[in-house]
N, C-alpha and C positions, 0 to 999 in steps of 0.2 A: 804587501801590495805589489811589489815589483815582480813577483813570481806568478801573479794571477794573470790569466789571459785577458785581452782587452774586452771581450764579450762579457766575461764574468765581472770585470770592473764596472762596466756600464750597467749590468744587471744589479749589482750591489748598490750603485748610486741611485738608480731609479727605485729600488726597493726601499731604501731609507727615505727617499723623498715621498714615496707613496704612503709609507707608514706615518710620516709626519702629517701629511694631509688628512689621512684617516683619523689620526689622533685629534687633530683640530676639529674635524666634523663630529667625532664622538663626544668631545668635551662640550661643544656647542649644544648638541642635542641633550646631554645630561643637564646642563645649566638651564636650558629652556624647560625641561621636564620639572626641575625643582621649583623654578619660578611659577610655572603653571599650577603646580600643587599648592603653593603658598597663596596664589590668587584665588583658587577655588575655596580654600579654607576661609579667607577674608570675605569673599563675595557671597558665599552661600551659608556656610555653617554658622559663623558668627552673626550674620545678618538675621537668619531664621531664629536664633536664640534671643537676640535683642528684640525682634518683632514679637515673639511669644511673651517676653517679660513686659513689653509695653502694653500688649493686649491685656495681660493680667492686671497691670496697674490701672488702665482705663476702666476695665470691667469692675474692679474693686471700688473705684470712685463712683461709678454709676450705680453699683449696688448700694453703697452708703446713701446716695441721693434718693434712690427708690425707697430705702428703709425710712428716711425722713419724710418722704412724700406720703407714705402709708400712715404716718402719725398725724400730719397736718391736713390731709385731704378730708373734705366734708362729704363728698359725693361717693357713693358705693362704687360707681364705675371707675372713678379715679383710683380708688383703693385696689380694685381688681387689676387695673392697668399697671399700677406700681408693683403689685405682686408678680404679674407676668414678667415685667422688666427685671425684677430681682432674680426670678428663676432663670431667665435667659443669661443674666450676667454670671450666675453661679455655674451654669453649663460652660460658658466661655472660659472661666477660670479653671474648671476641672479639665477641659480639653487641652488648654495650653500647659497646665501642670503635668498632664500625662506626657505631652511631647518633651517637656524639659526633663522629666524623670528618665526618659530614654536617651536624650541628647547630651545631658551634662556629664562630663567625665572628670573635670577638675575636682579634687577632693574638697577644697575650700568652698567652691560653688555648690557642690552637692550638700555640704553641711549646712550652708545658709538656706538652700532650697528646702532641706528637711525641716529646719526651724520655721520657715515660712508656712509650710503645710500644717505643722503642728499649731502655730499661732492662728492661722486662718481657720482651722477646724474649730478651735475654741471660740473664735469670734463668730463664726457662722452658727454654731450651736446657740450662743447667747442671742445672736441677732434674730434667730427664729422666734424666740420668746417675744422680742420687741415687735416683730411683725404681727404675731398673733394678737398681742394686746392692741395694736393699732387697728387691726381688722375688726376687733370687737368694740372699737370706739372708746377704749379705755386710754384716752390720750395722755392724761396726767401720769399714769403708771408707765405707759409706753415711753414718754419723754424722759422720765427718770431712769428707766432701764437703758434708753438710748445713750444717755450721758455716761452711764456706768460702763458701757461697752466701748467707749471711745479709746481708752488705753490699749485694749486688745487690738482694735483696728489700726492704731498708730504703730504698734509693734509689728503687725503683719506687713503694713505698708513700708516700714523701715527695712524689713528683710528684702522686699522687692527692690528698693533703691540700692541696697547692698549688692544684690544680684546684678543689677544693671552696671554698677561701678566695676564689679569684678570682670564682667564680660568686656567692658571698655578697656580695662587694664590688660586682659589677655589679648585683645585685638591690637593694642599698642605694642605688646611684646612680640606678637607675630609679625607686625609691620617692621619692627626693628630687625627681627631675624631675616625677613625677606630683603631688607636693605643691606644687611651684612652679606647675605648670599650674593646679592647683585654686585657688591664691591669686590668680593672674592672672585667671582666669575670674570669680572672685567680685568682684574689684575692677572688672573690665570690665562685669559685669552691673549692679553698683550705679551705675556711671557712665552706662551706656546708659539705665537706668531713669530716673535723675535728669534726664538730657538730654531724654528723651522727655517727661517731665512738664513740664520747663521750656518746651519747644517748644509743647506743648499749651496751657500757660498763656499764653504770648505770643500764640499764634494766637487764643485765646479773647478776650484783652484787646483785640487789634486789631479783631476782629469787633465787639465791643461798642462800642468807641470809633468805629469807622468806619461802623457801620450803625445800631446801636440808639440811640446818643446823638443823632445828627443827626435820625433819624426821630422820636424823642420830642420834640425841639425843634420840628420842623415840625408835629407833631400839635397842640402848644399854639398855634402860630401859626394853623393852620387853624381851630382852635376859636375864637380871637379874631376872625378874619376872618368866620367864620360868625355870630358874635354881633354883627357890624357895626362892629368896631374896625378902621377902615381905616388907622390910624396904627401898626399892628403892624409891628415890625421883622422883616425876613426876611434871615437871614445867607446871602449868596450866595458860594459858594466856587467856585474853578475845578476842578470835578469832572466827570468824564466818565461817571459811572454814573447809575443811576436816581435817586439822591438829588439829584444836581446838576440833572437834568432837572426833578424835582419843585420844587426851589427856584426855578429860572428861571420855571417855569409859575406858581408862587405870586406871584413878583414881578410878572410880566405881569398876572396876575389882579388883584393889588392896585392896580397902576397904572391899569388900565382902569376899575376900580371908582371910583378917585379922580377920574378924568376924567369919568366918568359922573355922579359926585356933584356936581362943580363945574358941569357943563352942565345938570344937573337944575334948579338954581336959576334958570337963564336961559330955560328952555324954557316952552312953553305948558302948559296943564293936561293936554293930551293926552300930551305927552312925560313930564310928571311922573307921570301916571297909568300910562303904559306901563312906564317905567323902574321906578316904585315896585312894580308887580306883579312885574316881573322880579327886583328885589332882594329882595322879600319871599319869592319862591319860592327864591331863592338862600339867604336866611337860614334857610329851612326845610330846606335841604339838597337841593333839587330842582335838579339841574344840567341838566335837560332843558327848562327854561323858556326861551322865546325871545320877542323883541318881534315881535308879529305885525301891529301897526298899520302902515298905509302912510304912511311919513314921506318928506318930500321935502327937497331942498336939503341944508344941512349936517346936518340931523337924520337923513337917510338914512345918513350916515357913522356917526353915533352908534349907530344900529340895527345896522349891519353890524359895528361894533367890539364892541358888547355881545354879539351872537350869536356872533362868532368867539371872544371871550374865554370865553364859556360852553362852547363846543366845546373850546377848549384846556384849560380846567379839567377838563371831563369826561374828556378823554383822559388828562390828567395823573393825575386820581384813579383812572382805570381802570388806569394803569400802577402807581400806588401800591398799588392793591388786588392787582394781580398780584404786585408785589414783596413785599407783606406776606405773601401766600400762600407765595412762595418762601422768604422769611425764616423763616416759621413752620416750613416743611418742613425748612429747614437747621438751625434750632434743635432741632427734634425729632431730626434725624440726629445733631447734636452730643450731645444728651442720650442717645440710644441708644448712640452710640459710647462715651460716658463710662460708661454702665451696663455695656456689654460689657467695657470695660477694668477696671471695678471687679470684675466677676465673675471675669475671668481672674486679676486680682491676688489675689482671695480664694481661687481655686482653687490658685494658686501657693503662697499661704500655707498652705493645707491640705496640699498636697503636701510642703512643707518640714516641717510639723508631723509628718506621717507618717514622713518620712525621719528626723527627729530621734528619734521613738519607735523606729523600726527600728534605728538606730545604737545607741541605748541598750541595746536587747535584745541586739544582736550583741556590744557591749562586755561586758555581763554574762556572756554565754555564753563568750566568749574568756577572760575572767578566771577563770570556773569551770573551764575546760579547763586553764588554767595551774595552778590549785590541785590539780586531780585529777592532773596530770602530776607535781607535786611529791610528792603522797602516793604515787603509783605508784613514784616514784624511791626513796622510803624503803622501800616494800614490797620492791622488787627488791634493795635493799641488804641487808635482813634475810634475803631468800631466798638471796642469795649467801653470807652468813655461815653459814646452815644447811647449804648445799651443801658449803662448805669443811669444816665440822665433820663432815659425813657422810663426806667423803673421808678425814679423819683416822681416823674409826672404821673405815673399810674397810681403811686401811693397817695399823692395829693387828690387825684380824682376819686379814689376810694373814700378818702376823708370827706370830700364834698358830697358824694352820694350818700354817705352815712348821715351828714347834716340834713340833706334833703329828706331822707327817710324819717329823721326825728321831727323835722318841721311838718311833714305829712301827718305823723301821728298826733302832733299837737293840734293841727287843723281838724283832724277827725274828732278829737275830743271836743273842740269848740262847736263843731257841727252837731255833735250829739247833744250838747247843752242847748243849742238853738232849737233842735228838734223837740227837746223836752219843754222848752218855753212855749213853742207853738202848740204843743199838745195841751199844756196847762191853760194857755189862752183860749183855745177852742173849747175846753171844758168849762171855763168861766163864762164864755159867750153863750154856751148852751144853757147854763144855769140862769144867766141874765135873761135869756129868752123865755125860759119857763116862768121866771118871776114876773116878767112883763105881761105874759098871758094871764097870769092870775090877777094882775092889776086892772085888766079890762082896757077901756078906752084910754084911761090915763097912762097906760104903759105902752101904747102903740109906737110912739116915737122912739122910746127906749128899746123896743123890740127890733125896730128897723136898724138902729145902731148896733145892737148885739149881733144881728144877722150879718152885717158888714164886717164886724170884727171877727166873727166866726169864719167868714169866707177868706179874710186876709190871713188868719192863722192857718187855714188849710193850705193856702198858696205858699206860705212860709215853710210849712212842713214838707210840701212836695218839692220845693226848691232845695231845702236842706237834704232831702233824700237823694236828689240828683247830684248835688255837689259831693255828698258822701260816696255815692257810687263811683263818680269820676276820680275822687281822691283815692278810693280803694284800688281802682285800676292803675292809677299812677304809682301808688305804693308798690303794687305787684311788679310793675315794669322797673321801678327803681331797684327793688330787691334783685330782680334778674340782672340788671346792669351792674349792681355791686358784685354779684357772683362772677359775671364775665370779666369785670375789671380785675377782680382778685386772681382769677385764672391767668389773665394776661400778665399780671405782676409776677406770678410764680414762673410762668414761661420765660419772662425776661430775666429772672434770677438764674434759671437754668442756662439760658443763652449766655449770660455774663460769665458763669462758671466755665462753660465750654470754651468761650473766647479766651479766657485766661489760660486754659490748658493749651489751646492752639498757639497762643502767644509764646508759651514756654517751649513748645515743640519747634516752632519756627526759629526761635533764638538758637536752640541746639543745632538745627539744620544749618543755619548761617555760620555758626562757629565751625562745624564739621567741614562745610564746603570751603571755608577759608583755609583750614589746615590742609585739606586735600590740594588746594591750589598751590600752597607753599611746597608741599611734597612733590607735586608734578613739575614745578619749576626746577627743583633740584635734579629730578630725573632727566629733564630736558637738557640741563647743563652737562650732565654726565654723558648723555648720548652725543652731544656736540663734540665733547673731548674725544670720544671713541671714533667719531667720524674723521677728526683730524689725524689720529693715529693710523687709521685705515688708508687715508690718502697718502701718508708717508710710506706705508708698506707698498702701495701701488707703485710709487716712484722707485723703490728698491727692486721690485720685481722687474720693472722696465730695464734697470741696469743689468740684472741677471740675464734677461733676454738678449740684450746687446752683447754680452760676453759669449753666450751660446752661439749667436750668429757669427761672431768673430772666429770661434772654434770651427764652425762649418766652413768658413771661407778658407782657413788654413788647410783643412783636410781636402778641400777641392783643389787647392794649389798643389798639394802633394800628389793627388791623383793625376793631375795634368803632367807632373814630372814623370810619374811612373808610366804614363801612356806613351812617352817618347820611345820606350823600349818595345821592340817586337819580340814577343815571347813565343814559345813553342805552341803547337796547335792544341795539345792536351791541357795547357795552362790557360790559354786565352789572355787577351789584354786586360780584361776585367772579369771578375767573378760575379755571379748573379747575386741579387740582394737576398739577405737571409730572411727566413720566415719570421713572422712576428713572434716575439718571445714573451715570457711572463711579464716583462716590463711594460709592454704595450697593454696587456690585460689589466695590470694594476693601474696604469695611467687612465684607461677607459673607465675602470670602476671608480676611481677617485673623481674623475670628471662628472660621472653620473651623480655621485653623492653630493658634490658641490652644486650641481645644477638643481637638484631637489631642494637643497637648503635655500638657494637664491630664489627659486620660484616661490617657496613658502613665504619668504620675506617680502617679495614684491606683491603677493596677493593681499597682504595686510596694509599696503601703502595707500595713501589718499590720492586724489586726482592732481593735487598740487605737486606731488613728488614725481609725476610722470616726466615732466620737463627736466627735473634734476637727473633722472635716469638717462634720458637722451643726451644730456651734457656729458655724463660719464662715459657713455658709449663713444661719443666723439673723441674724448680724451684717450 
């Protein structure tokens, strides 16, 4: 490291820092990609499979209900309707089975799915016989066959339940894997950040010890030499950089001054005057002064050595001035890089704060969903009880209507008896009239009575016919009411069954929402911990920035000391600033990558996190 030029040292330091920043960005992008893939698998693939299995389960239950309806239905339209419903449910099962056949990749899941298709095919074949018997109103045979197919249906339904359980287990395994990946990425992120900060601190310490400290010592030595202290000690190390060259030049300069000082005491007034003017100019910081007097003999060598020493010191000071400019630029680059790292750390902290706020809101929303699902479960249970009570009321109404129908039949029989009695009475009255006519005058009174009895019997017969007609109409309406009430009872039974299914689904939703709320609470706690670590990193970056600023201050002080010397026209008092190096390009590239990452994080924040970001900006 001592033999490397200062520019190469700065380039190496910035290169290592840029590589550390790029490594952090690459690790973060890799972690986000893995987490995004796990989220897609949980949110779409598993959900679609569970939805397909649930559709098969629901369609199978509806198909079984339609099969039973075909047996108990009395109306041909109801039978056709149940047949249509059964056909539709078979199509739904076949559609979702085709989807699962393509989507399932787990060997156990595929084995259970194959068993389900085999069992369902057997059940569907036997069920077709049951439906055909029910369609031909062979209800006893259909009912018997319906009971024999129950084990086949239960086996197929058990396979559906196993498929659901396997998908749930796979989902839990994938959630555990995603959680492990998150924990690993969090630990890796903290380790990489700490390593980057440690490397940056080491590089900064090396630069300060290898450049700033030696240059500061040489600045003091040059000040003492400029004040006329020729006994000033110069530490010469085996260095191949500009600092080593400067130290060697200072040693040469000090030695030549000492030689000139010793020779000055032995020379003539001309030599004393010439060398005195040269040293006085040197004491004033004018490195362009030369001995112009014409000296001969050994004094010519003194003149030549003094002039060469002034040239060497002028060149060394020019090199020091150029190095001071380079060090100043490097210190400014370190300070700018530290500022950029501080800003990105602050942006990361703001993004974590926004993420924590969003996770808190999502946790509250999921917990509210779980509470709503629990309340909905209670409401569905109460609705089911009401529906069962309504079914009981309908059953009693059917029994009452059947009683009314039996009473109407008995009244019809009584009316028929009355009608027969009226007919017999009319016939007897007619016979009595005929007999009275045969009796002549003696039977006139009896004839009048027979006529009245006949008229009364006729009115009784007419009234009996009217009552019978009304009772017949009432009986028809009662029969219609019995059919309607029976259909209402069947509908209420179906509604009760559907409400039971809804009750089970709502219970599952409530349990899943509660589990999600617990998991989100754990994620929220982990994000809060990462936020605290990021804030600590921001404080450490501020300390690194303060150290860079201290380095810039020291280099400015050295530049002011070098500016005291007046150099030759070709060297100048200061060298122009160097052109941007690869370090600046790496710094700009790292800053752009960090800005993109911070912008993506801020775009996912909520409105509540905006104030948090403003607070971090003020920090």
